[in-house]
C-alpha positions, 0 to 999 in steps of 0.5 A: 499499500502507498503511503500518502504524502503530507506537507506543512505549509504556512500562510496568513501567519499560520501553519497547516498540515495538508494532504491531497484533497485537504479542505482548508479555511485560511486567511483571505487570499487574492483570487476568485472561486475556481482560481489556482493558488500556489503556496510557496512557503512549505516547511516539511514535505514527505511520506513514510519513506522519505522526509524533507525538512526546510531551513525554514522553507524548502527550495523545491517545495510547492503545494498547489490548491484551488480556491473554492469560495471567499467569504467572511466568518460569523460576527464577533462582538467587541464590547467595552465597558467601564463600571460606574461611568456609563461607558459602553462601546459596541462593535462587531467584526467579520474576519474575511476568509478563503476556502481552499482545497489542496490539489497537488503536493 
C-alpha cells in the first residue's frame, strides 16, 4: 500500500498540515472561486519513506490548491465597558477568509 504524502505549509501567519484533497479555511487570499493558488512557503514535505525538512522553507517544495469560495466568518462582538462611568462601546467584526482545496503536493 502506497503511503500518502503530507506537507506543512504556512499562510496567513499560520501553519497547516495538508494532504492531497484537504479542505482548508485560511486567511483571505487574492483570487476568485475556481482560481489556482500556489503555496510557496512549504516547511516540510514527505511520506513514510522519505521526509524533507526546510530551513525554514523548502526550495523545491510547492503545494498547489484551488480556491473554492471567498467568505466572511460569523460576527464577533467587541463590547467595552467601564463600571460606574456609563461607558459602553459595542462594535462587531467579521473576518474575511478563503476556502481552499489542496490539489497537488
